[in-house]
mmCIF file as gemmi writes it, N, C-alpha and C atoms, coordinates in Angstrom:
data_model
loop_
_atom_site.group_PDB
_atom_site.id
_atom_site.type_symbol
_atom_site.label_atom_id
_atom_site.label_alt_id
_atom_site.label_comp_id
_atom_site.label_asym_id
_atom_site.label_entity_id
_atom_site.label_seq_id
_atom_site.pdbx_PDB_ins_code
_atom_site.Cartn_x
_atom_site.Cartn_y
_atom_site.Cartn_z
_atom_site.occupancy
_atom_site.B_iso_or_equiv
_atom_site.pdbx_formal_charge
_atom_site.auth_seq_id
_atom_site.auth_asym_id
_atom_site.pdbx_PDB_model_num
ATOM 1 N N . MET Axp A 1 ? 99.972 76.941 140.847 1 0 ? 1 A 1
ATOM 2 C CA . MET Axp A 1 ? 99.735 77.421 139.718 1 0 ? 1 A 1
ATOM 3 C C . MET Axp A 1 ? 100.926 78.488 139.531 1 0 ? 1 A 1
ATOM 4 N N . SER Axp A 2 ? 101.582 77.842 138.23 1 0 ? 2 A 1
ATOM 5 C CA . SER Axp A 2 ? 102.932 78.86 137.947 1 0 ? 2 A 1
ATOM 6 C C . SER Axp A 2 ? 102.445 79.658 136.692 1 0 ? 2 A 1
ATOM 7 N N . ALA Axp A 3 ? 102.759 80.825 136.319 1 0 ? 3 A 1
ATOM 8 C CA . ALA Axp A 3 ? 102.429 81.511 135.209 1 0 ? 3 A 1
ATOM 9 C C . ALA Axp A 3 ? 103.822 81.298 134.113 1 0 ? 3 A 1
ATOM 10 N N . SER Axp A 4 ? 103.162 81.007 132.821 1 0 ? 4 A 1
ATOM 11 C CA . SER Axp A 4 ? 104.47 80.988 132.082 1 0 ? 4 A 1
ATOM 12 C C . SER Axp A 4 ? 105.122 82.244 131.147 1 0 ? 4 A 1
ATOM 13 N N . HIS Axp A 5 ? 106.241 82.386 131.006 1 0 ? 5 A 1
ATOM 14 C CA . HIS Axp A 5 ? 106.841 83.61 130.329 1 0 ? 5 A 1
ATOM 15 C C . HIS Axp A 5 ? 106.089 83.611 129.218 1 0 ? 5 A 1
ATOM 16 N N . PRO Axp A 6 ? 106.121 84.743 128.765 1 0 ? 6 A 1
ATOM 17 C CA . PRO Axp A 6 ? 105.321 85.009 127.255 1 0 ? 6 A 1
ATOM 18 C C . PRO Axp A 6 ? 105.744 84.483 126.36 1 0 ? 6 A 1
ATOM 19 N N . LEU Axp A 7 ? 107.166 84.734 126.085 1 0 ? 7 A 1
ATOM 20 C CA . LEU Axp A 7 ? 108.23 84.356 125.106 1 0 ? 7 A 1
ATOM 21 C C . LEU Axp A 7 ? 108.368 82.492 125.295 1 0 ? 7 A 1
ATOM 22 N N . GLN Axp A 8 ? 108.024 81.88 126.145 1 0 ? 8 A 1
ATOM 23 C CA . GLN Axp A 8 ? 108.3 80.599 126.309 1 0 ? 8 A 1
ATOM 24 C C . GLN Axp A 8 ? 107.23 80.121 125.167 1 0 ? 8 A 1
ATOM 25 N N . ASN Axp A 9 ? 105.949 80.2 125.378 1 0 ? 9 A 1
ATOM 26 C CA . ASN Axp A 9 ? 104.778 79.921 124.628 1 0 ? 9 A 1
ATOM 27 C C . ASN Axp A 9 ? 105.263 80.335 123.389 1 0 ? 9 A 1
ATOM 28 N N . TYR Axp A 10 ? 105.614 81.422 122.727 1 0 ? 10 A 1
ATOM 29 C CA . TYR Axp A 10 ? 106.371 81.675 121.45 1 0 ? 10 A 1
ATOM 30 C C . TYR Axp A 10 ? 107.094 80.467 121.088 1 0 ? 10 A 1
ATOM 31 N N . ASP Axp A 11 ? 108.219 80.15 121.889 1 0 ? 11 A 1
ATOM 32 C CA . ASP Axp A 11 ? 109.413 79.269 121.564 1 0 ? 11 A 1
ATOM 33 C C . ASP Axp A 11 ? 108.573 78.158 121.289 1 0 ? 11 A 1
ATOM 34 N N . GLU Axp A 12 ? 107.71 77.671 121.794 1 0 ? 12 A 1
ATOM 35 C CA . GLU Axp A 12 ? 107.314 76.573 122.205 1 0 ? 12 A 1
ATOM 36 C C . GLU Axp A 12 ? 106.253 75.973 120.378 1 0 ? 12 A 1
ATOM 37 N N . ARG Axp A 13 ? 106.013 77.421 119.926 1 0 ? 13 A 1
ATOM 38 C CA . ARG Axp A 13 ? 105.356 77.171 118.48 1 0 ? 13 A 1
ATOM 39 C C . ARG Axp A 13 ? 105.976 77.15 117.272 1 0 ? 13 A 1
ATOM 40 N N . ARG Axp A 14 ? 107.566 77.55 117.74 1 0 ? 14 A 1
ATOM 41 C CA . ARG Axp A 14 ? 108.375 77.375 116.656 1 0 ? 14 A 1
ATOM 42 C C . ARG Axp A 14 ? 108.628 76.162 115.987 1 0 ? 14 A 1
ATOM 43 N N . ARG Axp A 15 ? 108.563 76.154 114.001 1 0 ? 15 A 1
ATOM 44 C CA . ARG Axp A 15 ? 108.952 74.664 113.711 1 0 ? 15 A 1
ATOM 45 C C . ARG Axp A 15 ? 110.315 73.691 113.845 1 0 ? 15 A 1
ATOM 46 N N . ALA Axp A 16 ? 111.434 74.967 114.08 1 0 ? 16 A 1
ATOM 47 C CA . ALA Axp A 16 ? 112.194 74.245 114.029 1 0 ? 16 A 1
ATOM 48 C C . ALA Axp A 16 ? 113.162 75.244 114.97 1 0 ? 16 A 1
ATOM 49 N N . GLN Axp A 17 ? 114.386 74.977 115.878 1 0 ? 17 A 1
ATOM 50 C CA . GLN Axp A 17 ? 115.373 75.518 117.016 1 0 ? 17 A 1
ATOM 51 C C . GLN Axp A 17 ? 115.644 76.445 116.098 1 0 ? 17 A 1
ATOM 52 N N . ARG Axp A 18 ? 115.772 77.671 116.683 1 0 ? 18 A 1
ATOM 53 C CA . ARG Axp A 18 ? 116.619 78.597 116.157 1 0 ? 18 A 1
ATOM 54 C C . ARG Axp A 18 ? 118.342 78.772 116.642 1 0 ? 18 A 1
ATOM 55 N N . HIS Axp A 19 ? 118.994 79.414 116.519 1 0 ? 19 A 1
ATOM 56 C CA . HIS Axp A 19 ? 120.527 79.339 117.111 1 0 ? 19 A 1
ATOM 57 C C . HIS Axp A 19 ? 120.605 80.746 116.414 1 0 ? 19 A 1
ATOM 58 N N . ARG Axp A 20 ? 121.155 81.487 117.558 1 0 ? 20 A 1
ATOM 59 C CA . ARG Axp A 20 ? 122.09 82.926 117.356 1 0 ? 20 A 1
ATOM 60 C C . ARG Axp A 20 ? 123.332 82.608 116.731 1 0 ? 20 A 1
ATOM 61 N N . CYS Axp A 21 ? 123.516 83.693 115.586 1 0 ? 21 A 1
ATOM 62 C CA . CYS Axp A 21 ? 124.508 84.105 115.094 1 0 ? 21 A 1
ATOM 63 C C . CYS Axp A 21 ? 125.029 85.424 114.557 1 0 ? 21 A 1
ATOM 64 N N . LEU Axp A 22 ? 126.057 85.825 114.056 1 0 ? 22 A 1
ATOM 65 C CA . LEU Axp A 22 ? 126.325 87.034 113.763 1 0 ? 22 A 1
ATOM 66 C C . LEU Axp A 22 ? 127.218 86.787 112.702 1 0 ? 22 A 1
ATOM 67 N N . ARG Axp A 23 ? 126.494 86.722 111.38 1 0 ? 23 A 1
ATOM 68 C CA . ARG Axp A 23 ? 127.198 86.723 109.94 1 0 ? 23 A 1
ATOM 69 C C . ARG Axp A 23 ? 126.531 87.703 109.033 1 0 ? 23 A 1
ATOM 70 N N . MET Axp A 24 ? 127.51 87.789 108.325 1 0 ? 24 A 1
ATOM 71 C CA . MET Axp A 24 ? 127.353 88.689 106.945 1 0 ? 24 A 1
ATOM 72 C C . MET Axp A 24 ? 126.293 87.942 105.761 1 0 ? 24 A 1
ATOM 73 N N . ALA Axp A 25 ? 125.726 88.721 105.612 1 0 ? 25 A 1
ATOM 74 C CA . ALA Axp A 25 ? 124.351 88.264 104.22 1 0 ? 25 A 1
ATOM 75 C C . ALA Axp A 25 ? 124.206 89.514 103.462 1 0 ? 25 A 1
ATOM 76 N N . ARG Axp A 26 ? 123.792 89.285 102.145 1 0 ? 26 A 1
ATOM 77 C CA . ARG Axp A 26 ? 122.999 90.066 101.091 1 0 ? 26 A 1
ATOM 78 C C . ARG Axp A 26 ? 121.941 89.748 100.733 1 0 ? 26 A 1
ATOM 79 N N . CYS Axp A 27 ? 121.098 90.744 101.131 1 0 ? 27 A 1
ATOM 80 C CA . CYS Axp A 27 ? 119.764 90.24 100.201 1 0 ? 27 A 1
ATOM 81 C C . CYS Axp A 27 ? 119.677 91.072 98.903 1 0 ? 27 A 1
ATOM 82 N N . VAL Axp A 28 ? 119.043 89.919 97.709 1 0 ? 28 A 1
ATOM 83 C CA . VAL Axp A 28 ? 119.329 90.255 96.363 1 0 ? 28 A 1
ATOM 84 C C . VAL Axp A 28 ? 118.157 90.402 95.586 1 0 ? 28 A 1
ATOM 85 N N . PHE Axp A 29 ? 117.703 91.125 94.95 1 0 ? 29 A 1
ATOM 86 C CA . PHE Axp A 29 ? 116.598 91.269 94.483 1 0 ? 29 A 1
ATOM 87 C C . PHE Axp A 29 ? 116.445 92.336 93.243 1 0 ? 29 A 1
ATOM 88 N N . ASN Axp A 30 ? 115.098 92.359 92.695 1 0 ? 30 A 1
ATOM 89 C CA . ASN Axp A 30 ? 114.985 93.035 91.299 1 0 ? 30 A 1
ATOM 90 C C . ASN Axp A 30 ? 115.747 92.806 90.159 1 0 ? 30 A 1
ATOM 91 N N . HIS Axp A 31 ? 115.262 91.374 89.925 1 0 ? 31 A 1
ATOM 92 C CA . HIS Axp A 31 ? 116.458 90.513 88.752 1 0 ? 31 A 1
ATOM 93 C C . HIS Axp A 31 ? 117.916 90.57 88.948 1 0 ? 31 A 1
ATOM 94 N N . GLU Axp A 32 ? 118.509 90.988 90.33 1 0 ? 32 A 1
ATOM 95 C CA . GLU Axp A 32 ? 119.836 90.571 90.48 1 0 ? 32 A 1
ATOM 96 C C . GLU Axp A 32 ? 120.336 92.48 90.233 1 0 ? 32 A 1
ATOM 97 N N . GLN Axp A 33 ? 119.736 92.908 90.507 1 0 ? 33 A 1
ATOM 98 C CA . GLN Axp A 33 ? 120.331 94.391 89.94 1 0 ? 33 A 1
ATOM 99 C C . GLN Axp A 33 ? 120.443 95.287 91.414 1 0 ? 33 A 1
ATOM 100 N N . SER Axp A 34 ? 119.729 94.938 92.32 1 0 ? 34 A 1
ATOM 101 C CA . SER Axp A 34 ? 119.575 95.52 93.466 1 0 ? 34 A 1
ATOM 102 C C . SER Axp A 34 ? 120.094 94.61 94.593 1 0 ? 34 A 1
ATOM 103 N N . ASP Axp A 35 ? 120.934 94.918 95.823 1 0 ? 35 A 1
ATOM 104 C CA . ASP Axp A 35 ? 121.452 94.037 97.023 1 0 ? 35 A 1
ATOM 105 C C . ASP Axp A 35 ? 121.601 94.996 98.496 1 0 ? 35 A 1
ATOM 106 N N . LEU Axp A 36 ? 121.222 94.366 99.354 1 0 ? 36 A 1
ATOM 107 C CA . LEU Axp A 36 ? 121.399 95.487 100.527 1 0 ? 36 A 1
ATOM 108 C C . LEU Axp A 36 ? 122.082 94.438 101.464 1 0 ? 36 A 1
ATOM 109 N N . GLU Axp A 37 ? 123.165 95.02 102.039 1 0 ? 37 A 1
ATOM 110 C CA . GLU Axp A 37 ? 124.028 94.303 102.96 1 0 ? 37 A 1
ATOM 111 C C . GLU Axp A 37 ? 123.257 94.301 104.347 1 0 ? 37 A 1
ATOM 112 N N . VAL Axp A 38 ? 123.07 92.941 105.082 1 0 ? 38 A 1
ATOM 113 C CA . VAL Axp A 38 ? 122.57 92.627 106.396 1 0 ? 38 A 1
ATOM 114 C C . VAL Axp A 38 ? 123.507 91.767 107.284 1 0 ? 38 A 1
ATOM 115 N N . THR Axp A 39 ? 122.857 92.132 108.408 1 0 ? 39 A 1
ATOM 116 C CA . THR Axp A 39 ? 123.372 91.026 109.685 1 0 ? 39 A 1
ATOM 117 C C . THR Axp A 39 ? 122.732 89.842 110.086 1 0 ? 39 A 1
ATOM 118 N N . LEU Axp A 40 ? 122.935 88.59 109.771 1 0 ? 40 A 1
ATOM 119 C CA . LEU Axp A 40 ? 122.372 87.454 110.38 1 0 ? 40 A 1
ATOM 120 C C . LEU Axp A 40 ? 122.208 87.403 111.472 1 0 ? 40 A 1
ATOM 121 N N . ARG Axp A 41 ? 121.223 87.329 112.199 1 0 ? 41 A 1
ATOM 122 C CA . ARG Axp A 41 ? 121.217 87.216 113.92 1 0 ? 41 A 1
ATOM 123 C C . ARG Axp A 41 ? 120.532 85.877 114.262 1 0 ? 41 A 1
ATOM 124 N N . ASN Axp A 42 ? 119.547 84.865 113.458 1 0 ? 42 A 1
ATOM 125 C CA . ASN Axp A 42 ? 119.165 83.833 114.215 1 0 ? 42 A 1
ATOM 126 C C . ASN Axp A 42 ? 119.094 82.855 112.744 1 0 ? 42 A 1
ATOM 127 N N . LEU Axp A 43 ? 119.254 81.754 112.966 1 0 ? 43 A 1
ATOM 128 C CA . LEU Axp A 43 ? 119.088 80.774 111.867 1 0 ? 43 A 1
ATOM 129 C C . LEU Axp A 43 ? 118.392 79.794 112.206 1 0 ? 43 A 1
ATOM 130 N N . SER Axp A 44 ? 117.755 79.151 111.486 1 0 ? 44 A 1
ATOM 131 C CA . SER Axp A 44 ? 117.177 77.879 111.809 1 0 ? 44 A 1
ATOM 132 C C . SER Axp A 44 ? 116.998 77.292 110.608 1 0 ? 44 A 1
ATOM 133 N N . ASP Axp A 45 ? 116.316 75.696 110.692 1 0 ? 45 A 1
ATOM 134 C CA . ASP Axp A 45 ? 116.573 74.934 109.445 1 0 ? 45 A 1
ATOM 135 C C . ASP Axp A 45 ? 115.143 75.561 108.547 1 0 ? 45 A 1
ATOM 136 N N . THR Axp A 46 ? 114.392 76.245 109.102 1 0 ? 46 A 1
ATOM 137 C CA . THR Axp A 46 ? 112.873 76.868 108.461 1 0 ? 46 A 1
ATOM 138 C C . THR Axp A 46 ? 113.438 78.397 107.75 1 0 ? 46 A 1
ATOM 139 N N . GLY Axp A 47 ? 113.998 79.174 108.776 1 0 ? 47 A 1
ATOM 140 C CA . GLY Axp A 47 ? 114.168 80.741 108.203 1 0 ? 47 A 1
ATOM 141 C C . GLY Axp A 47 ? 115.151 81.539 109.129 1 0 ? 47 A 1
ATOM 142 N N . ALA Axp A 48 ? 115.314 82.797 108.86 1 0 ? 48 A 1
ATOM 143 C CA . ALA Axp A 48 ? 116.205 82.989 109.458 1 0 ? 48 A 1
ATOM 144 C C . ALA Axp A 48 ? 115.71 84.951 110.018 1 0 ? 48 A 1
ATOM 145 N N . ARG Axp A 49 ? 116.732 85.497 111.143 1 0 ? 49 A 1
ATOM 146 C CA . ARG Axp A 49 ? 116.404 86.55 111.207 1 0 ? 49 A 1
ATOM 147 C C . ARG Axp A 49 ? 117.625 87.804 111.144 1 0 ? 49 A 1
ATOM 148 N N . ILE Axp A 50 ? 116.84 88.754 110.404 1 0 ? 50 A 1
ATOM 149 C CA . ILE Axp A 50 ? 118.172 89.786 109.792 1 0 ? 50 A 1
ATOM 150 C C . ILE Axp A 50 ? 118.041 90.947 110.169 1 0 ? 50 A 1
ATOM 151 N N . SER Axp A 51 ? 118.949 91.763 110.317 1 0 ? 51 A 1
ATOM 152 C CA . SER Axp A 51 ? 119.098 92.792 111.003 1 0 ? 51 A 1
ATOM 153 C C . SER Axp A 51 ? 119.755 93.951 109.926 1 0 ? 51 A 1
ATOM 154 N N . GLY Axp A 52 ? 119.231 95.287 109.702 1 0 ? 52 A 1
ATOM 155 C CA . GLY Axp A 52 ? 120.128 96.377 109.029 1 0 ? 52 A 1
ATOM 156 C C . GLY Axp A 52 ? 118.882 97.695 108.787 1 0 ? 52 A 1
ATOM 157 N N . ASP Axp A 53 ? 119.841 98.74 107.963 1 0 ? 53 A 1
ATOM 158 C CA . ASP Axp A 53 ? 119.072 99.777 108.24 1 0 ? 53 A 1
ATOM 159 C C . ASP Axp A 53 ? 118.434 99.92 107.195 1 0 ? 53 A 1
ATOM 160 N N . GLU Axp A 54 ? 118.222 99.575 106.127 1 0 ? 54 A 1
ATOM 161 C CA . GLU Axp A 54 ? 117.308 100.022 105.076 1 0 ? 54 A 1
ATOM 162 C C . GLU Axp A 54 ? 116.125 98.839 104.817 1 0 ? 54 A 1
ATOM 163 N N . LEU Axp A 55 ? 116.046 98.246 105.751 1 0 ? 55 A 1
ATOM 164 C CA . LEU Axp A 55 ? 115.013 96.848 105.318 1 0 ? 55 A 1
ATOM 165 C C . LEU Axp A 55 ? 113.681 97.569 104.843 1 0 ? 55 A 1
ATOM 166 N N . ILE Axp A 56 ? 113.217 98.515 105.113 1 0 ? 56 A 1
ATOM 167 C CA . ILE Axp A 56 ? 111.706 98.888 104.523 1 0 ? 56 A 1
ATOM 168 C C . ILE Axp A 56 ? 111.795 98.78 102.898 1 0 ? 56 A 1
ATOM 169 N N . CYS Axp A 57 ? 112.907 98.453 101.826 1 0 ? 57 A 1
ATOM 170 C CA . CYS Axp A 57 ? 112.959 98.799 100.643 1 0 ? 57 A 1
ATOM 171 C C . CYS Axp A 57 ? 113.272 96.662 100.236 1 0 ? 57 A 1
ATOM 172 N N . LEU Axp A 58 ? 113.239 96.347 100.898 1 0 ? 58 A 1
ATOM 173 C CA . LEU Axp A 58 ? 112.949 94.811 100.846 1 0 ? 58 A 1
ATOM 174 C C . LEU Axp A 58 ? 111.746 94.253 100.266 1 0 ? 58 A 1
ATOM 175 N N . PRO Axp A 59 ? 111.708 93.679 99.176 1 0 ? 59 A 1
ATOM 176 C CA . PRO Axp A 59 ? 110.523 93.146 98.638 1 0 ? 59 A 1
ATOM 177 C C . PRO Axp A 59 ? 110.088 92.134 99.452 1 0 ? 59 A 1
ATOM 178 N N . GLU Axp A 60 ? 108.934 91.367 98.841 1 0 ? 60 A 1
ATOM 179 C CA . GLU Axp A 60 ? 108.187 90.146 99.981 1 0 ? 60 A 1
ATOM 180 C C . GLU Axp A 60 ? 108.957 89.449 100.028 1 0 ? 60 A 1
ATOM 181 N N . ALA Axp A 61 ? 109.512 88.946 98.301 1 0 ? 61 A 1
ATOM 182 C CA . ALA Axp A 61 ? 110.533 87.883 98.305 1 0 ? 61 A 1
ATOM 183 C C . ALA Axp A 61 ? 111.613 88.041 97.65 1 0 ? 61 A 1
ATOM 184 N N . PHE Axp A 62 ? 112.937 87.209 98.132 1 0 ? 62 A 1
ATOM 185 C CA . PHE Axp A 62 ? 114.192 87.737 97.34 1 0 ? 62 A 1
ATOM 186 C C . PHE Axp A 62 ? 115.072 86.621 97.715 1 0 ? 62 A 1
ATOM 187 N N . GLU Axp A 63 ? 116.143 87.064 97.351 1 0 ? 63 A 1
ATOM 188 C CA . GLU Axp A 63 ? 117.393 85.867 97.52 1 0 ? 63 A 1
ATOM 189 C C . GLU Axp A 63 ? 118.243 86.257 98.624 1 0 ? 63 A 1
ATOM 190 N N . LEU Axp A 64 ? 118.644 85.3 99.649 1 0 ? 64 A 1
ATOM 191 C CA . LEU Axp A 64 ? 119.476 85.83 101.029 1 0 ? 64 A 1
ATOM 192 C C . LEU Axp A 64 ? 120.913 84.761 100.28 1 0 ? 64 A 1
ATOM 193 N N . HIS Axp A 65 ? 121.86 85.71 100.103 1 0 ? 65 A 1
ATOM 194 C CA . HIS Axp A 65 ? 123.164 85.233 100.411 1 0 ? 65 A 1
ATOM 195 C C . HIS Axp A 65 ? 123.775 85.118 101.819 1 0 ? 65 A 1
ATOM 196 N N . ILE Axp A 66 ? 124.005 84.122 102.228 1 0 ? 66 A 1
ATOM 197 C CA . ILE Axp A 66 ? 124.805 83.899 103.365 1 0 ? 66 A 1
ATOM 198 C C . ILE Axp A 66 ? 126.299 83.405 103.539 1 0 ? 66 A 1
ATOM 199 N N . HIS Axp A 67 ? 127.057 84.396 103.961 1 0 ? 67 A 1
ATOM 200 C CA . HIS Axp A 67 ? 128.325 84.523 103.587 1 0 ? 67 A 1
ATOM 201 C C . HIS Axp A 67 ? 128.936 83.215 104.387 1 0 ? 67 A 1
ATOM 202 N N . ASP Axp A 68 ? 130.069 82.447 104.328 1 0 ? 68 A 1
ATOM 203 C CA . ASP Axp A 68 ? 130.121 81.531 105.121 1 0 ? 68 A 1
ATOM 204 C C . ASP Axp A 68 ? 131.834 81.963 105.75 1 0 ? 68 A 1
ATOM 205 N N . GLY Axp A 69 ? 132.534 83.323 105.335 1 0 ? 69 A 1
ATOM 206 C CA . GLY Axp A 69 ? 133.476 83.524 105.88 1 0 ? 69 A 1
ATOM 207 C C . GLY Axp A 69 ? 134.799 83.315 105.584 1 0 ? 69 A 1
ATOM 208 N N . PHE Axp A 70 ? 134.592 82.276 104.332 1 0 ? 70 A 1
ATOM 209 C CA . PHE Axp A 70 ? 135.769 81.847 103.201 1 0 ? 70 A 1
ATOM 210 C C . PHE Axp A 70 ? 135.907 82.34 101.782 1 0 ? 70 A 1
ATOM 211 N N . GLY Axp A 71 ? 134.688 83.285 101.505 1 0 ? 71 A 1
ATOM 212 C CA . GLY Axp A 71 ? 134.682 83.951 100.094 1 0 ? 71 A 1
ATOM 213 C C . GLY Axp A 71 ? 133.446 83.307 99.575 1 0 ? 71 A 1
ATOM 214 N N . GLY Axp A 72 ? 132.616 82.465 99.99 1 0 ? 72 A 1
ATOM 215 C CA . GLY Axp A 72 ? 131.678 81.69 99.482 1 0 ? 72 A 1
ATOM 216 C C . GLY Axp A 72 ? 130.317 81.975 100.347 1 0 ? 72 A 1
ATOM 217 N N . PHE Axp A 73 ? 129.38 81.719 99.768 1 0 ? 73 A 1
ATOM 218 C CA . PHE Axp A 73 ? 128.086 81.765 100.451 1 0 ? 73 A 1
ATOM 219 C C . PHE Axp A 73 ? 127.089 80.763 99.95 1 0 ? 73 A 1
ATOM 220 N N . GLU Axp A 74 ? 126.103 80.758 100.535 1 0 ? 74 A 1
ATOM 221 C CA . GLU Axp A 74 ? 125.069 80.028 100.594 1 0 ? 74 A 1
ATOM 222 C C . GLU Axp A 74 ? 123.861 80.627 100.098 1 0 ? 74 A 1
ATOM 223 N N . MET Axp A 75 ? 123.141 80.36 99.066 1 0 ? 75 A 1
ATOM 224 C CA . MET Axp A 75 ? 121.733 81.019 98.454 1 0 ? 75 A 1
ATOM 225 C C . MET Axp A 75 ? 120.948 80.498 99.072 1 0 ? 75 A 1
ATOM 226 N N . ARG Axp A 76 ? 119.688 80.977 99.335 1 0 ? 76 A 1
ATOM 227 C CA . ARG Axp A 76 ? 118.395 80.899 99.618 1 0 ? 76 A 1
ATOM 228 C C . ARG Axp A 76 ? 117.5 81.744 99.414 1 0 ? 76 A 1
ATOM 229 N N . LYS Axp A 77 ? 116.344 80.861 98.67 1 0 ? 77 A 1
ATOM 230 C CA . LYS Axp A 77 ? 115.293 82.067 98.487 1 0 ? 77 A 1
ATOM 231 C C . LYS Axp A 77 ? 114.312 82.161 99.793 1 0 ? 77 A 1
ATOM 232 N N . VAL Axp A 78 ? 113.675 83.59 99.591 1 0 ? 78 A 1
ATOM 233 C CA . VAL Axp A 78 ? 113.276 83.447 101.009 1 0 ? 78 A 1
ATOM 234 C C . VAL Axp A 78 ? 111.796 84.455 100.988 1 0 ? 78 A 1
ATOM 235 N N . ARG Axp A 79 ? 111.116 84.106 101.737 1 0 ? 79 A 1
ATOM 236 C CA . ARG Axp A 79 ? 110.057 85.134 101.857 1 0 ? 79 A 1
ATOM 237 C C . ARG Axp A 79 ? 109.786 86.182 103.378 1 0 ? 79 A 1
ATOM 238 N N . ARG Axp A 80 ? 109.675 87.278 103.3 1 0 ? 80 A 1
ATOM 239 C CA . ARG Axp A 80 ? 109.733 88.158 104.609 1 0 ? 80 A 1
ATOM 240 C C . ARG Axp A 80 ? 108.187 88.018 105.19 1 0 ? 80 A 1
ATOM 241 N N . VAL Axp A 81 ? 108.355 87.386 106.301 1 0 ? 81 A 1
ATOM 242 C CA . VAL Axp A 81 ? 107.264 86.787 107.19 1 0 ? 81 A 1
ATOM 243 C C . VAL Axp A 81 ? 106.457 88.588 108.039 1 0 ? 81 A 1
ATOM 244 N N . TRP Axp A 82 ? 107.895 88.938 108.611 1 0 ? 82 A 1
ATOM 245 C CA . TRP Axp A 82 ? 107.454 90.092 109.368 1 0 ? 82 A 1
ATOM 246 C C . TRP Axp A 82 ? 108.522 90.933 109.397 1 0 ? 82 A 1
ATOM 247 N N . MET Axp A 83 ? 108.617 92.163 109.708 1 0 ? 83 A 1
ATOM 248 C CA . MET Axp A 83 ? 109.326 93.572 109.933 1 0 ? 83 A 1
ATOM 249 C C . MET Axp A 83 ? 109.279 94.223 110.793 1 0 ? 83 A 1
ATOM 250 N N . THR Axp A 84 ? 109.893 94.744 111.332 1 0 ? 84 A 1
ATOM 251 C CA . THR Axp A 84 ? 109.741 96.054 112.886 1 0 ? 84 A 1
ATOM 252 C C . THR Axp A 84 ? 111.134 96.47 112.466 1 0 ? 84 A 1
ATOM 253 N N . GLY Axp A 85 ? 110.985 98.157 112.475 1 0 ? 85 A 1
ATOM 254 C CA . GLY Axp A 85 ? 112.311 98.89 112.378 1 0 ? 85 A 1
ATOM 255 C C . GLY Axp A 85 ? 113.364 98.4 111.578 1 0 ? 85 A 1
ATOM 256 N N . GLN Axp A 86 ? 114.721 97.679 112.43 1 0 ? 86 A 1
ATOM 257 C CA . GLN Axp A 86 ? 115.532 97.423 111.596 1 0 ? 86 A 1
ATOM 258 C C . GLN Axp A 86 ? 115.825 95.825 111.871 1 0 ? 86 A 1
ATOM 259 N N . ALA Axp A 87 ? 114.934 95.277 111.952 1 0 ? 87 A 1
ATOM 260 C CA . ALA Axp A 87 ? 114.936 93.725 111.791 1 0 ? 87 A 1
ATOM 261 C C . ALA Axp A 87 ? 113.598 92.906 110.94 1 0 ? 87 A 1
ATOM 262 N N . ALA Axp A 88 ? 113.792 91.843 110.56 1 0 ? 88 A 1
ATOM 263 C CA . ALA Axp A 88 ? 113.129 91.114 109.827 1 0 ? 88 A 1
ATOM 264 C C . ALA Axp A 88 ? 112.976 89.927 109.714 1 0 ? 88 A 1
ATOM 265 N N . GLY Axp A 89 ? 112.158 89.207 110.024 1 0 ? 89 A 1
ATOM 266 C CA . GLY Axp A 89 ? 111.994 87.373 109.713 1 0 ? 89 A 1
ATOM 267 C C . GLY Axp A 89 ? 111.748 87.116 108.707 1 0 ? 89 A 1
ATOM 268 N N . LEU Axp A 90 ? 112.213 85.864 108.51 1 0 ? 90 A 1
ATOM 269 C CA . LEU Axp A 90 ? 112.573 85.324 107.056 1 0 ? 90 A 1
ATOM 270 C C . LEU Axp A 90 ? 112.448 83.956 106.979 1 0 ? 90 A 1
ATOM 271 N N . GLU Axp A 91 ? 111.181 83.381 105.88 1 0 ? 91 A 1
ATOM 272 C CA . GLU Axp A 91 ? 111.032 81.897 105.77 1 0 ? 91 A 1
ATOM 273 C C . GLU Axp A 91 ? 111.545 81.427 104.546 1 0 ? 91 A 1
ATOM 274 N N . PHE Axp A 92 ? 112.774 80.532 104.79 1 0 ? 92 A 1
ATOM 275 C CA . PHE Axp A 92 ? 112.987 79.962 103.539 1 0 ? 92 A 1
ATOM 276 C C . PHE Axp A 92 ? 111.847 79.144 102.536 1 0 ? 92 A 1
ATOM 277 N N . VAL Axp A 93 ? 112.103 79.445 101.492 1 0 ? 93 A 1
ATOM 278 C CA . VAL Axp A 93 ? 111.097 78.652 100.294 1 0 ? 93 A 1
ATOM 279 C C . VAL Axp A 93 ? 112.094 77.835 99.729 1 0 ? 93 A 1
ATOM 280 N N . ALA Axp A 94 ? 111.01 77.012 98.769 1 0 ? 94 A 1
ATOM 281 C CA . ALA Axp A 94 ? 111.601 75.931 97.89 1 0 ? 94 A 1
ATOM 282 C C . ALA Axp A 94 ? 112.053 76.437 96.816 1 0 ? 94 A 1
């Protein structure tokens, strides 16, 4: 009998495979009056993990503008699922 790694079971529960990345993004909220620069760390078809210094000020729902590195960005509506210290997990919403 072999014991499975605790994170292995967590990964099996994911709805979509995540991919590591290191891209700039901007959280836009408060009727586009407020924004916060963050770093996109993981990305999947269903959500993302971001990191930043002042995530405590993020509302539960906002827009995530993911920079493409060429001056453009992709806008996704998101919902904050979890937050610990300087990282947060986001779910894409329709």
